[in-house]
N, CA and C atoms as an extended XYZ file, in Angstrom:
567
Properties=species:S:1:pos:R:3:atomname:S:1:resname:S:1:resid:I:1 pbc="F F F"
N         0.847       -1.179        0.000 N   UNK     1
C         0.000        0.000        0.000 CA  UNK     1
C         0.891        1.240        0.000 C   UNK     1
N         0.682        2.094       -0.982 N   UNK     2
C         1.378        3.378       -1.033 CA  UNK     2
C         0.466        4.441       -0.440 C   UNK     2
N         1.058        5.359        0.314 N   UNK     3
C         0.299        6.457        0.908 CA  UNK     3
C         0.899        7.767        0.427 C   UNK     3
N         0.038        8.608       -0.132 N   UNK     4
C         0.426        9.971       -0.499 CA  UNK     4
C        -0.550       10.928        0.165 C   UNK     4
N        -0.141       12.182        0.266 N   UNK     5
C        -0.946       13.202        0.933 CA  UNK     5
C        -1.278       14.293       -0.071 C   UNK     5
N        -2.503       14.765       -0.035 N   UNK     6
C        -2.921       15.936       -0.803 CA  UNK     6
C        -3.171       17.072        0.173 C   UNK     6
N        -2.399       18.138        0.049 N   UNK     7
C        -2.587       19.341        0.867 CA  UNK     7
C        -3.423       20.309        0.047 C   UNK     7
N        -4.658       20.519        0.487 N   UNK     8
C        -5.575       21.408       -0.226 CA  UNK     8
C        -5.269       22.873        0.062 C   UNK     8
N        -5.484       23.709       -0.955 N   UNK     9
C        -5.558       25.162       -0.796 CA  UNK     9
C        -4.347       25.780       -0.101 C   UNK     9
N        -3.142       25.372       -0.502 N   UNK    10
C        -1.938       25.998        0.070 CA  UNK    10
C        -1.877       27.459       -0.350 C   UNK    10
N        -1.617       28.334        0.621 N   UNK    11
C        -1.432       29.764        0.358 CA  UNK    11
C         0.022       30.107        0.660 C   UNK    11
N         0.739       30.548       -0.369 N   UNK    12
C         2.190       30.718       -0.301 CA  UNK    12
C         2.640       31.535        0.907 C   UNK    12
N         2.054       32.672        1.137 N   UNK    13
C         2.510       33.541        2.220 CA  UNK    13
C         2.011       33.044        3.572 C   UNK    13
N         0.749       32.763        3.651 N   UNK    14
C         0.144       32.428        4.938 CA  UNK    14
C         0.465       31.008        5.430 C   UNK    14
N         0.595       30.050        4.527 N   UNK    15
C         0.671       28.639        4.917 CA  UNK    15
C         2.043       27.997        4.758 C   UNK    15
N         3.066       28.760        4.429 N   UNK    16
C         4.365       28.148        4.115 CA  UNK    16
C         4.865       27.254        5.245 C   UNK    16
N         4.789       27.724        6.460 N   UNK    17
C         5.319       26.940        7.584 CA  UNK    17
C         4.491       25.679        7.834 C   UNK    17
N         3.174       25.822        7.897 N   UNK    18
C         2.322       24.668        8.216 CA  UNK    18
C         2.375       23.634        7.087 C   UNK    18
N         2.405       24.086        5.843 N   UNK    19
C         2.476       23.144        4.724 CA  UNK    19
C         3.829       22.431        4.703 C   UNK    19
N         4.895       23.150        5.028 N   UNK    20
C         6.197       22.499        5.154 CA  UNK    20
C         6.134       21.413        6.209 C   UNK    20
N         5.492       21.700        7.330 N   UNK    21
C         5.373       20.704        8.402 CA  UNK    21
C         4.495       19.525        7.982 C   UNK    21
N         3.478       19.770        7.175 N   UNK    22
C         2.692       18.659        6.620 CA  UNK    22
C         3.612       17.754        5.792 C   UNK    22
N         4.437       18.363        4.947 N   UNK    23
C         5.350       17.579        4.099 CA  UNK    23
C         6.366       16.805        4.935 C   UNK    23
N         6.971       17.462        5.908 N   UNK    24
C         7.983       16.797        6.733 CA  UNK    24
C         7.380       15.669        7.554 C   UNK    24
N         6.186       15.889        8.074 N   UNK    25
C         5.498       14.851        8.848 CA  UNK    25
C         5.150       13.670        7.958 C   UNK    25
N         4.609       13.958        6.777 N   UNK    26
C         4.262       12.886        5.836 CA  UNK    26
C         5.497       12.049        5.518 C   UNK    26
N         6.608       12.708        5.227 N   UNK    27
C         7.849       12.002        4.891 CA  UNK    27
C         8.351       11.170        6.062 C   UNK    27
N         8.463       11.788        7.226 N   UNK    28
C         9.044       11.107        8.388 CA  UNK    28
C         8.212        9.915        8.837 C   UNK    28
N         6.900        9.970        8.591 N   UNK    29
C         6.014        8.927        9.096 CA  UNK    29
C         5.495        7.994        8.005 C   UNK    29
N         6.188        7.940        6.861 N   UNK    30
C         5.952        6.853        5.933 CA  UNK    30
C         5.204        7.125        4.646 C   UNK    30
N         4.698        8.334        4.430 N   UNK    31
C         4.068        8.623        3.138 CA  UNK    31
C         5.166        8.731        2.076 C   UNK    31
N         4.826        8.441        0.843 N   UNK    32
C         5.831        8.487       -0.223 CA  UNK    32
C         5.862        9.825       -0.946 C   UNK    32
N         4.883       10.692       -0.669 N   UNK    33
C         4.890       11.990       -1.314 CA  UNK    33
C         3.716       12.843       -0.908 C   UNK    33
N         3.797       14.115       -1.323 N   UNK    34
C         2.729       15.085       -1.085 CA  UNK    34
C         2.425       15.796       -2.390 C   UNK    34
N         1.133       15.959       -2.652 N   UNK    35
C         0.659       16.824       -3.725 CA  UNK    35
C         0.204       18.126       -3.086 C   UNK    35
N         0.646       19.254       -3.644 N   UNK    36
C         0.192       20.559       -3.175 CA  UNK    36
C        -0.801       21.119       -4.171 C   UNK    36
N        -1.931       21.596       -3.672 N   UNK    37
C        -2.850       22.356       -4.515 CA  UNK    37
C        -2.935       23.758       -3.930 C   UNK    37
N        -3.535       24.663       -4.676 N   UNK    38
C        -3.545       26.062       -4.252 CA  UNK    38
C        -2.422       26.787       -4.961 C   UNK    38
N        -1.709       27.644       -4.233 N   UNK    39
C        -0.589       28.383       -4.820 CA  UNK    39
C         0.562       27.441       -5.162 C   UNK    39
N         1.164       27.670       -6.324 N   UNK    40
C         2.356       26.902       -6.717 CA  UNK    40
C         3.550       27.530       -6.006 C   UNK    40
N         4.095       26.832       -5.042 N   UNK    41
C         5.138       27.368       -4.167 CA  UNK    41
C         6.453       26.632       -4.428 C   UNK    41
N         7.204       27.132       -5.409 N   UNK    42
C         8.453       26.472       -5.800 CA  UNK    42
C         9.482       26.483       -4.674 C   UNK    42
N         9.499       27.548       -3.883 N   UNK    43
C        10.464       27.632       -2.785 CA  UNK    43
C        10.187       26.548       -1.743 C   UNK    43
N         8.942       26.384       -1.356 N   UNK    44
C         8.577       25.350       -0.386 CA  UNK    44
C         8.946       23.972       -0.930 C   UNK    44
N         8.607       23.727       -2.180 N   UNK    45
C         8.902       22.429       -2.787 CA  UNK    45
C        10.411       22.175       -2.815 C   UNK    45
N        11.187       23.196       -3.137 N   UNK    46
C        12.639       23.079       -3.156 CA  UNK    46
C        13.189       22.800       -1.755 C   UNK    46
N        12.626       23.462       -0.748 N   UNK    47
C        13.065       23.236        0.632 CA  UNK    47
C        12.819       21.793        1.063 C   UNK    47
N        11.659       21.254        0.704 N   UNK    48
C        11.343       19.867        1.058 CA  UNK    48
C        12.272       18.915        0.303 C   UNK    48
N        12.510       19.184       -0.975 N   UNK    49
C        13.432       18.349       -1.754 CA  UNK    49
C        14.836       18.373       -1.153 C   UNK    49
N        15.244       19.523       -0.610 N   UNK    50
C        16.547       19.636        0.039 CA  UNK    50
C        16.611       18.762        1.299 C   UNK    50
N        15.528       18.722        2.062 N   UNK    51
C        15.471       17.850        3.241 CA  UNK    51
C        15.637       16.394        2.814 C   UNK    51
N        14.944       16.012        1.747 N   UNK    52
C        15.039       14.627        1.257 CA  UNK    52
C        16.474       14.315        0.834 C   UNK    52
N        17.114       15.250        0.156 N   UNK    53
C        18.498       15.031       -0.275 CA  UNK    53
C        19.417       14.853        0.934 C   UNK    53
N        19.254       15.693        1.948 N   UNK    54
C        20.136       15.629        3.113 CA  UNK    54
C        19.846       14.437        4.015 C   UNK    54
N        18.560       14.089        4.170 N   UNK    55
C        18.177       13.070        5.153 CA  UNK    55
C        17.773       11.735        4.536 C   UNK    55
N        17.645       11.669        3.213 N   UNK    56
C        17.402       10.396        2.539 CA  UNK    56
C        15.949       10.092        2.255 C   UNK    56
N        15.752        9.003        1.551 N   UNK    57
C        14.416        8.546        1.191 CA  UNK    57
C        14.046        8.902       -0.232 C   UNK    57
N        12.882        8.412       -0.653 N   UNK    58
C        12.387        8.621       -2.019 CA  UNK    58
C        11.181        9.548       -2.061 C   UNK    58
N        10.987       10.356       -1.070 N   UNK    59
C         9.818       11.218       -0.946 CA  UNK    59
C         9.780       12.254       -2.073 C   UNK    59
N         8.590       12.462       -2.632 N   UNK    60
C         8.399       13.436       -3.713 CA  UNK    60
C         7.337       14.456       -3.308 C   UNK    60
N         7.543       15.690       -3.715 N   UNK    61
C         6.525       16.724       -3.549 CA  UNK    61
C         6.217       17.274       -4.938 C   UNK    61
N         4.919       17.303       -5.269 N   UNK    62
C         4.482       17.702       -6.609 CA  UNK    62
C         3.357       18.720       -6.499 C   UNK    62
N         3.286       19.591       -7.504 N   UNK    63
C         2.192       20.554       -7.557 CA  UNK    63
C         1.049       19.964       -8.371 C   UNK    63
N        -0.169       20.117       -7.878 N   UNK    64
C        -1.373       19.637       -8.560 CA  UNK    64
C        -2.349       20.808       -8.637 C   UNK    64
N        -2.418       21.428       -9.804 N   UNK    65
C        -3.263       22.615       -9.946 CA  UNK    65
C        -4.726       22.287       -9.674 C   UNK    65
N        -5.214       21.196      -10.234 N   UNK    66
C        -6.632       20.832      -10.084 CA  UNK    66
C        -6.748       19.585       -9.221 C   UNK    66
N        -7.016       19.774       -7.952 N   UNK    67
C        -7.101       18.643       -7.026 CA  UNK    67
C        -8.227       17.697       -7.401 C   UNK    67
N        -9.305       18.220       -8.025 N   UNK    68
C       -10.426       17.363       -8.430 CA  UNK    68
C        -9.959       16.295       -9.420 C   UNK    68
N        -9.080       16.696      -10.345 N   UNK    69
C        -8.526       15.760      -11.324 CA  UNK    69
C        -7.735       14.663      -10.623 C   UNK    69
N        -6.949       15.045       -9.628 N   UNK    70
C        -6.169       14.059       -8.875 CA  UNK    70
C        -7.081       13.060       -8.172 C   UNK    70
N        -8.153       13.542       -7.536 N   UNK    71
C        -9.087       12.628       -6.861 CA  UNK    71
C        -9.674       11.630       -7.852 C   UNK    71
N       -10.100       12.119       -9.016 N   UNK    72
C       -10.683       11.236      -10.036 CA  UNK    72
C        -9.666       10.214      -10.540 C   UNK    72
N        -8.451       10.671      -10.848 N   UNK    73
C        -7.414        9.758      -11.342 CA  UNK    73
C        -7.061        8.721      -10.282 C   UNK    73
N        -6.984        9.149       -9.032 N   UNK    74
C        -6.638        8.235       -7.941 CA  UNK    74
C        -7.674        7.119       -7.831 C   UNK    74
N        -8.945        7.510       -7.859 N   UNK    75
C       -10.021        6.511       -7.745 CA  UNK    75
C       -10.061        5.603       -8.975 C   UNK    75
N        -9.834        6.179      -10.160 N   UNK    76
C        -9.845        5.378      -11.390 CA  UNK    76
C        -8.740        4.327      -11.406 C   UNK    76
N        -7.639        4.574      -10.699 N   UNK    77
C        -6.546        3.598      -10.592 CA  UNK    77
C        -6.786        2.603       -9.461 C   UNK    77
N        -7.929        2.695       -8.801 N   UNK    78
C        -8.247        1.753       -7.726 CA  UNK    78
C        -7.819        2.201       -6.347 C   UNK    78
N        -7.316        3.421       -6.236 N   UNK    79
C        -6.898        3.940       -4.937 CA  UNK    79
C        -8.082        4.397       -4.104 C   UNK    79
N        -7.836        4.558       -2.827 N   UNK    80
C        -8.855        5.021       -1.884 CA  UNK    80
C        -8.477        6.405       -1.383 C   UNK    80
N        -9.497        7.155       -0.982 N   UNK    81
C        -9.295        8.519       -0.497 CA  UNK    81
C        -9.709        8.596        0.965 C   UNK    81
N        -8.785        9.103        1.778 N   UNK    82
C        -9.017        9.311        3.204 CA  UNK    82
C        -8.960       10.809        3.453 C   UNK    82
N       -10.037       11.371        3.959 N   UNK    83
C       -10.079       12.799        4.259 CA  UNK    83
C       -10.028       12.989        5.769 C   UNK    83
N        -9.005       13.707        6.247 N   UNK    84
C        -8.883       13.973        7.678 CA  UNK    84
C        -9.681       15.223        8.026 C   UNK    84
N       -10.625       15.065        8.951 N   UNK    85
C       -11.556       16.129        9.315 CA  UNK    85
C       -12.019       15.932       10.751 C   UNK    85
N       -12.555       16.975       11.356 N   UNK    86
C       -13.136       16.831       12.704 CA  UNK    86
C       -14.449       16.066       12.662 C   UNK    86
N       -15.069       16.006       11.493 N   UNK    87
C       -16.454       15.545       11.397 CA  UNK    87
C       -16.615       14.100       10.951 C   UNK    87
N       -15.542       13.370       10.828 N   UNK    88
C       -15.628       12.015       10.300 CA  UNK    88
C       -15.769       10.952       11.362 C   UNK    88
N       -15.586        9.704       10.904 N   UNK    89
C       -15.569        8.565       11.821 CA  UNK    89
C       -14.259        8.602       12.613 C   UNK    89
N       -14.285        8.098       13.822 N   UNK    90
C       -13.105        8.119       14.688 CA  UNK    90
C       -11.970        7.272       14.104 C   UNK    90
N       -10.765        7.824       14.116 N   UNK    91
C        -9.605        7.153       13.537 CA  UNK    91
C        -9.383        5.770       14.139 C   UNK    91
N        -9.583        5.635       15.428 N   UNK    92
C        -9.347        4.340       16.076 CA  UNK    92
C       -10.342        3.278       15.607 C   UNK    92
N       -11.494        3.711       15.104 N   UNK    93
C       -12.500        2.773       14.606 CA  UNK    93
C       -12.261        2.372       13.152 C   UNK    93
N       -11.744        3.294       12.334 N   UNK    94
C       -11.632        3.013       10.896 CA  UNK    94
C       -10.225        2.676       10.411 C   UNK    94
N        -9.194        2.971       11.186 N   UNK    95
C        -7.823        2.666       10.733 CA  UNK    95
C        -7.647        1.193       10.358 C   UNK    95
N        -8.187        0.245       11.142 N   UNK    96
C        -8.041       -1.163       10.734 CA  UNK    96
C        -8.714       -1.471        9.393 C   UNK    96
N        -9.862       -0.863        9.120 N   UNK    97
C       -10.548       -1.084        7.837 CA  UNK    97
C        -9.724       -0.509        6.686 C   UNK    97
N        -9.179        0.680        6.897 N   UNK    98
C        -8.373        1.320        5.858 CA  UNK    98
C        -7.133        0.474        5.573 C   UNK    98
N        -6.468        0.033        6.614 N   UNK    99
C        -5.269       -0.796        6.486 CA  UNK    99
C        -5.575       -2.087        5.745 C   UNK    99
N        -6.688       -2.711        6.065 N   UNK   100
C        -7.019       -4.006        5.450 CA  UNK   100
C        -7.460       -3.869        4.000 C   UNK   100
N        -7.760       -2.666        3.537 N   UNK   101
C        -8.175       -2.488        2.144 CA  UNK   101
C        -7.025       -2.764        1.174 C   UNK   101
N        -5.777       -2.625        1.628 N   UNK   102
C        -4.570       -2.894        0.825 CA  UNK   102
C        -4.421       -1.968       -0.383 C   UNK   102
N        -5.374       -1.069       -0.596 N   UNK   103
C        -5.304       -0.139       -1.726 CA  UNK   103
C        -4.361        1.011       -1.405 C   UNK   103
N        -3.849        1.652       -2.461 N   UNK   104
C        -3.102        2.884       -2.261 CA  UNK   104
C        -4.039        3.920       -1.654 C   UNK   104
N        -3.485        4.739       -0.762 N   UNK   105
C        -4.293        5.711       -0.029 CA  UNK   105
C        -3.838        7.127       -0.358 C   UNK   105
N        -4.792        7.993       -0.659 N   UNK   106
C        -4.538        9.421       -0.794 CA  UNK   106
C        -5.165       10.083        0.422 C   UNK   106
N        -4.330       10.641        1.284 N   UNK   107
C        -4.797       11.265        2.519 CA  UNK   107
C        -4.929       12.759        2.267 C   UNK   107
N        -6.136       13.278        2.398 N   UNK   108
C        -6.416       14.679        2.109 CA  UNK   108
C        -6.449       15.468        3.408 C   UNK   108
N        -5.624       16.520        3.459 N   UNK   109
C        -5.667       17.447        4.590 CA  UNK   109
C        -6.047       18.814        4.063 C   UNK   109
N        -6.911       19.478        4.800 N   UNK   110
C        -7.529       20.696        4.321 CA  UNK   110
C        -6.672       21.935        4.419 C   UNK   110
N        -7.224       22.961        3.828 N   UNK   111
C        -6.681       24.301        3.905 CA  UNK   111
C        -7.708       25.173        4.590 C   UNK   111
N        -7.969       26.332        4.011 N   UNK   112
C        -8.888       27.272        4.659 CA  UNK   112
C       -10.317       26.730        4.726 C   UNK   112
N       -10.825       26.243        3.626 N   UNK   113
C       -12.163       25.631        3.593 CA  UNK   113
C       -12.123       24.407        2.695 C   UNK   113
N       -12.659       23.334        3.198 N   UNK   114
C       -12.666       22.099        2.411 CA  UNK   114
C       -13.982       22.023        1.644 C   UNK   114
N       -13.931       21.935        0.315 N   UNK   115
C       -15.156       21.837       -0.478 CA  UNK   115
C       -15.926       20.553       -0.161 C   UNK   115
N       -17.238       20.617       -0.280 N   UNK   116
C       -18.079       19.454        0.026 CA  UNK   116
C       -17.750       18.265       -0.880 C   UNK   116
N       -17.233       18.535       -2.079 N   UNK   117
C       -16.861       17.443       -2.991 CA  UNK   117
C       -15.832       16.506       -2.349 C   UNK   117
N       -14.943       17.040       -1.524 N   UNK   118
C       -13.942       16.193       -0.861 CA  UNK   118
C       -14.637       15.215        0.077 C   UNK   118
N       -15.602       15.707        0.859 N   UNK   119
C       -16.354       14.836        1.770 CA  UNK   119
C       -17.093       13.746        0.989 C   UNK   119
N       -17.655       14.129       -0.164 N   UNK   120
C       -18.434       13.184       -0.966 CA  UNK   120
C       -17.553       12.144       -1.656 C   UNK   120
N       -16.391       12.561       -2.139 N   UNK   121
C       -15.499       11.658       -2.876 CA  UNK   121
C       -14.696       10.738       -1.961 C   UNK   121
N       -14.522       11.129       -0.711 N   UNK   122
C       -13.696       10.342        0.211 CA  UNK   122
C       -14.325        8.983        0.482 C   UNK   122
N       -13.492        7.961        0.489 N   UNK   123
C       -13.944        6.640        0.922 CA  UNK   123
C       -14.121        6.627        2.431 C   UNK   123
N       -13.282        7.418        3.106 N   UNK   124
C       -13.402        7.577        4.554 CA  UNK   124
C       -13.166        9.034        4.918 C   UNK   124
N       -14.096        9.622        5.650 N   UNK   125
C       -13.881       10.895        6.321 CA  UNK   125
C       -13.498       10.520        7.748 C   UNK   125
N       -12.268       10.860        8.131 N   UNK   126
C       -11.695       10.352        9.372 CA  UNK   126
C       -11.431       11.495       10.343 C   UNK   126
N       -11.932       11.324       11.551 N   UNK   127
C       -11.740       12.303       12.607 CA  UNK   127
C       -10.657       11.836       13.569 C   UNK   127
N        -9.686       12.698       13.800 N   UNK   128
C        -8.681       12.466       14.833 CA  UNK   128
C        -9.083       13.386       15.979 C   UNK   128
N        -9.876       12.856       16.861 N   UNK   129
C       -10.644       13.572       17.890 CA  UNK   129
C       -11.742       14.362       17.191 C   UNK   129
N       -12.670       14.821       17.924 N   UNK   130
C       -13.731       15.663       17.366 CA  UNK   130
C       -13.528       17.099       17.834 C   UNK   130
N       -12.275       17.471       17.966 N   UNK   131
C       -11.906       18.808       18.429 CA  UNK   131
C       -11.027       19.487       17.388 C   UNK   131
N       -11.065       20.814       17.358 N   UNK   132
C       -10.186       21.513       16.416 CA  UNK   132
C        -8.717       21.360       16.817 C   UNK   132
N        -7.888       21.049       15.856 N   UNK   133
C        -6.432       21.069       16.032 CA  UNK   133
C        -5.802       21.101       14.654 C   UNK   133
N        -4.529       20.882       14.574 N   UNK   134
C        -3.769       21.098       13.355 CA  UNK   134
C        -3.831       19.919       12.391 C   UNK   134
N        -3.737       20.232       11.101 N   UNK   135
C        -3.654       19.177       10.097 CA  UNK   135
C        -2.359       18.377       10.252 C   UNK   135
N        -1.331       18.992       10.821 N   UNK   136
C        -0.075       18.278       11.058 CA  UNK   136
C        -0.280       17.194       12.108 C   UNK   136
N        -0.928       17.542       13.210 N   UNK   137
C        -1.157       16.538       14.258 CA  UNK   137
C        -2.119       15.461       13.773 C   UNK   137
N        -3.139       15.845       13.025 N   UNK   138
C        -4.065       14.846       12.474 CA  UNK   138
C        -3.339       13.863       11.571 C   UNK   138
N        -2.495       14.387       10.707 N   UNK   139
C        -1.750       13.531        9.787 CA  UNK   139
C        -0.815       12.595       10.551 C   UNK   139
N        -0.112       13.123       11.534 N   UNK   140
C         0.820       12.297       12.309 CA  UNK   140
C         0.093       11.163       13.019 C   UNK   140
N        -1.001       11.484       13.674 N   UNK   141
C        -1.738       10.452       14.409 CA  UNK   141
C        -2.349        9.443       13.445 C   UNK   141
N        -2.906        9.924       12.335 N   UNK   142
C        -3.488        9.000       11.361 CA  UNK   142
C        -2.434        8.026       10.829 C   UNK   142
N        -1.281        8.545       10.405 N   UNK   143
C        -0.237        7.666        9.865 CA  UNK   143
C         0.256        6.682       10.925 C   UNK   143
N         0.353        7.139       12.157 N   UNK   144
C         0.767        6.249       13.246 CA  UNK   144
C        -0.244        5.114       13.430 C   UNK   144
N        -1.520        5.449       13.392 N   UNK   145
C        -2.562        4.424       13.535 CA  UNK   145
C        -2.577        3.497       12.312 C   UNK   145
N        -2.409        4.061       11.124 N   UNK   146
C        -2.430        3.261        9.898 CA  UNK   146
C        -1.284        2.248        9.881 C   UNK   146
N        -0.094        2.697       10.236 N   UNK   147
C         1.090        1.837       10.186 CA  UNK   147
C         1.337        1.079       11.491 C   UNK   147
N         0.476        1.269       12.455 N   UNK   148
C         0.574        0.563       13.746 CA  UNK   148
C         1.933        0.745       14.426 C   UNK   148
N         2.510        1.920       14.285 N   UNK   149
C         3.781        2.220       14.937 CA  UNK   149
C         5.013        1.788       14.171 C   UNK   149
N         4.846        1.024       13.102 N   UNK   150
C         6.007        0.531       12.339 CA  UNK   150
C         6.754        1.663       11.624 C   UNK   150
N         6.068        2.790       11.398 N   UNK   151
C         6.705        3.924       10.733 CA  UNK   151
C         7.842        4.501       11.568 C   UNK   151
N         7.841        4.228       12.861 N   UNK   152
C         8.888        4.752       13.738 CA  UNK   152
C        10.226        4.040       13.528 C   UNK   152
N        10.219        2.947       12.785 N   UNK   153
C        11.439        2.183       12.526 CA  UNK   153
C        11.927        2.324       11.083 C   UNK   153
N        11.367        3.258       10.340 N   UNK   154
C        11.760        3.426        8.941 CA  UNK   154
C        13.230        3.804        8.815 C   UNK   154
N        13.862        3.304        7.780 N   UNK   155
C        15.232        3.672        7.416 CA  UNK   155
C        15.149        4.514        6.147 C   UNK   155
N        15.844        5.633        6.121 N   UNK   156
C        15.839        6.521        4.966 CA  UNK   156
C        17.203        6.425        4.286 C   UNK   156
N        17.233        5.777        3.142 N   UNK   157
C        18.490        5.507        2.448 CA  UNK   157
C        18.874        6.677        1.537 C   UNK   157
N        20.184        6.843        1.357 N   UNK   158
C        20.689        7.788        0.372 CA  UNK   158
C        20.912        9.200        0.862 C   UNK   158
N        20.694        9.478        2.117 N   UNK   159
C        20.877       10.839        2.613 CA  UNK   159
C        22.313       11.129        3.011 C   UNK   159
N        22.597       12.404        3.207 N   UNK   160
C        23.914       12.836        3.651 CA  UNK   160
C        24.045       12.794        5.169 C   UNK   160
N        22.908       12.769        5.877 N   UNK   161
C        22.930       12.862        7.334 CA  UNK   161
C        22.056       11.781        7.962 C   UNK   161
N        22.462       11.362        9.157 N   UNK   162
C        21.669       10.401        9.916 CA  UNK   162
C        21.937       10.630       11.400 C   UNK   162
N        20.890       10.647       12.191 N   UNK   163
C        21.027       10.803       13.636 CA  UNK   163
C        21.148        9.424       14.269 C   UNK   163
N        22.081        9.295       15.179 N   UNK   164
C        22.241        8.073       15.961 CA  UNK   164
C        21.584        8.331       17.318 C   UNK   164
N        20.530        7.590       17.653 N   UNK   165
C        19.857        7.825       18.930 CA  UNK   165
C        20.829        7.692       20.105 C   UNK   165
N        20.676        8.578       21.070 N   UNK   166
C        21.564        8.604       22.220 CA  UNK   166
C        20.816        9.145       23.432 C   UNK   166
N        21.185        8.677       24.586 N   UNK   167
C        20.518        9.106       25.813 CA  UNK   167
C        20.831       10.560       26.153 C   UNK   167
N        22.069       11.009       25.954 N   UNK   168
C        22.453       12.335       26.422 CA  UNK   168
C        23.114       13.245       25.382 C   UNK   168
N        23.634       12.704       24.315 N   UNK   169
C        24.352       13.559       23.368 CA  UNK   169
C        23.635       13.599       22.029 C   UNK   169
N        24.037       14.531       21.212 N   UNK   170
C        23.532       14.625       19.846 CA  UNK   170
C        24.605       14.047       18.938 C   UNK   170
N        24.284       12.943       18.294 N   UNK   171
C        25.255       12.292       17.421 CA  UNK   171
C        24.679       12.232       16.014 C   UNK   171
N        25.405       12.828       15.081 N   UNK   172
C        24.977       12.876       13.691 CA  UNK   172
C        26.082       12.296       12.821 C   UNK   172
N        25.723       11.368       11.945 N   UNK   173
C        26.660       10.841       10.961 CA  UNK   173
C        26.447       11.638        9.685 C   UNK   173
N        27.528       12.247        9.200 N   UNK   174
C        27.467       13.037        7.977 CA  UNK   174
C        28.461       12.458        6.986 C   UNK   174
N        27.964       11.671        6.035 N   UNK   175
C        28.804       11.073        4.986 CA  UNK   175
C        30.120       10.559        5.553 C   UNK   175
N        30.017        9.525        6.359 N   UNK   176
C        31.179        8.830        6.920 CA  UNK   176
C        31.954        9.625        7.971 C   UNK   176
N        31.374       10.684        8.488 N   UNK   177
C        32.007       11.463        9.535 CA  UNK   177
C        31.029       11.532       10.703 C   UNK   177
N        31.463       11.213       11.893 N   UNK   178
C        30.583       11.274       13.058 CA  UNK   178
C        30.817       12.592       13.769 C   UNK   178
N        29.735       13.330       13.983 N   UNK   179
C        29.809       14.599       14.705 CA  UNK   179
C        29.023       14.441       15.996 C   UNK   179
N        29.600       14.889       17.104 N   UNK   180
C        28.896       14.839       18.387 CA  UNK   180
C        28.706       16.250       18.897 C   UNK   180
N        27.566       16.491       19.513 N   UNK   181
C        27.272       17.795       20.085 CA  UNK   181
C        26.822       17.583       21.513 C   UNK   181
N        27.675       17.947       22.430 N   UNK   182
C        27.302       17.864       23.836 CA  UNK   182
C        27.286       19.245       24.464 C   UNK   182
N        27.931       20.228       23.804 N   UNK   183
C        28.014       21.580       24.358 CA  UNK   183
C        27.673       22.626       23.303 C   UNK   183
N        26.687       22.366       22.504 N   UNK   184
C        26.209       23.288       21.475 CA  UNK   184
C        27.158       23.451       20.289 C   UNK   184
N        28.285       22.777       20.277 N   UNK   185
C        29.192       22.844       19.142 CA  UNK   185
C        29.476       21.433       18.652 C   UNK   185
N        29.507       21.275       17.352 N   UNK   186
C        29.859       19.968       16.806 CA  UNK   186
C        31.369       19.788       16.891 C   UNK   186
N        31.783       18.601       17.217 N   UNK   187
C        33.203       18.274       17.178 CA  UNK   187
C        33.352       16.867       16.609 C   UNK   187
N        34.424       16.629       15.934 N   UNK   188
C        34.668       15.305       15.361 CA  UNK   188
C        35.224       14.374       16.413 C   UNK   188
N        34.825       13.099       16.354 N   UNK   189
C        35.407       12.067       17.229 CA  UNK   189
C        36.734       11.624       16.677 C   UNK   189
């Protein structure tokens, strides 16, 4: 099952930070890419591509001018659409059904206003709590529930940098060089 994210109605000036966080969250937690609709933001896309180059993986970010076309093409290829919203079925109730479908999933996260067509086209309208909060937190929790925690063990191949988990220090491997930071400065071992 491949999972991609559609970020609706990106606004270049107002949403740059939150949309970047949607992309980074999607990448870190197992999605293979993000489609952006709304403003075509080449700088944001370049920044995300730079993260992928430095940290690894095959994550792609693409611009999709007409999100309706993407929804239709996705469904025509046999994929399923998951819309994250406050008004849907509870994530803990539907994540097992979504997982068992084995189909590719397009996870839709909203922008300023989500058109009713998204609710109608979605195979699942999924609520991560019935309270207002961020599309970033909704996406993170949904992906965690979908992958049953296995996304936390992902390996990202091909990057220039990798963090080595440590109890007290910051250890980063940078292309065959280990850097440690215990006092706010990197030093070589």
